[in-house]
C-alpha positions as CSV (number, residue, x, y, z in Angstrom):
1,X,-59.6,-69.0,-261.1
2,X,-63.1,-70.1,-260.2
3,X,-65.4,-71.5,-261.2
4,X,-68.6,-70.1,-262.8
5,X,-70.4,-73.2,-262.4
6,X,-70.3,-72.9,-258.7
7,X,-73.5,-72.3,-257.2
8,X,-73.0,-68.4,-255.6
9,X,-75.0,-70.1,-252.7
10,X,-72.9,-72.4,-251.5
11,X,-71.3,-70.4,-248.9
12,X,-74.5,-69.7,-247.5
13,X,-76.2,-73.1,-246.6
14,X,-76.5,-74.2,-243.0
15,X,-75.5,-77.7,-242.4
16,X,-77.8,-79.0,-239.8
17,X,-75.8,-81.6,-238.8
18,X,-73.4,-79.0,-237.6
19,X,-75.8,-77.1,-235.8
20,X,-77.6,-79.9,-234.5
21,X,-74.4,-81.1,-232.7
22,X,-73.7,-77.1,-231.8
23,X,-77.2,-77.3,-229.7
24,X,-76.4,-80.1,-228.1
25,X,-73.0,-79.3,-227.0
26,X,-74.8,-75.4,-225.5
27,X,-77.1,-77.8,-223.8
28,X,-74.0,-79.8,-222.2
29,X,-72.5,-76.7,-221.4
30,X,-75.6,-75.4,-219.8
31,X,-76.3,-78.7,-218.1
32,X,-72.8,-78.3,-216.3
33,X,-73.2,-74.5,-215.1
34,X,-71.1,-72.6,-217.5
35,X,-72.0,-69.0,-217.0
36,X,-71.5,-68.4,-221.0
37,X,-74.2,-71.0,-221.8
38,X,-76.8,-69.9,-219.4
39,X,-76.1,-66.6,-220.3
40,X,-77.3,-67.3,-224.2
41,X,-80.2,-69.3,-223.7
42,X,-81.0,-66.7,-221.1
43,X,-80.7,-64.2,-223.7
44,X,-83.0,-65.5,-226.2
45,X,-85.3,-65.8,-223.0
46,X,-85.7,-69.2,-221.7
47,X,-84.9,-69.8,-217.5
48,X,-83.3,-72.2,-215.7
49,X,-83.6,-75.0,-214.0
50,X,-83.7,-77.6,-217.0
51,X,-83.3,-76.6,-220.7
52,X,-84.5,-78.6,-223.2
53,X,-82.9,-79.4,-227.0
54,X,-85.1,-77.5,-228.2
55,X,-84.3,-74.4,-226.5
56,X,-80.7,-74.8,-227.2
57,X,-81.5,-75.0,-230.6
58,X,-83.5,-72.2,-230.5
59,X,-80.9,-70.2,-229.5
60,X,-78.1,-71.3,-232.1
61,X,-80.9,-70.6,-234.7
62,X,-81.5,-66.7,-232.7
63,X,-77.1,-66.7,-233.4
64,X,-77.2,-67.5,-237.1
């Protein structure tokens, strides 16, 4: 049975702490030269050599 009192939009909430950690991991991977991380950041319009946390956060948001 389902709980009728449960918030129907709970599945669509964004955990901001989790997304912040994902952005930091993406930034760290890009700084280490990880090809996939570099491609992800470049796909949303950012270019090396130095990426900023705000750019990684933007990339994560675009992917969501």
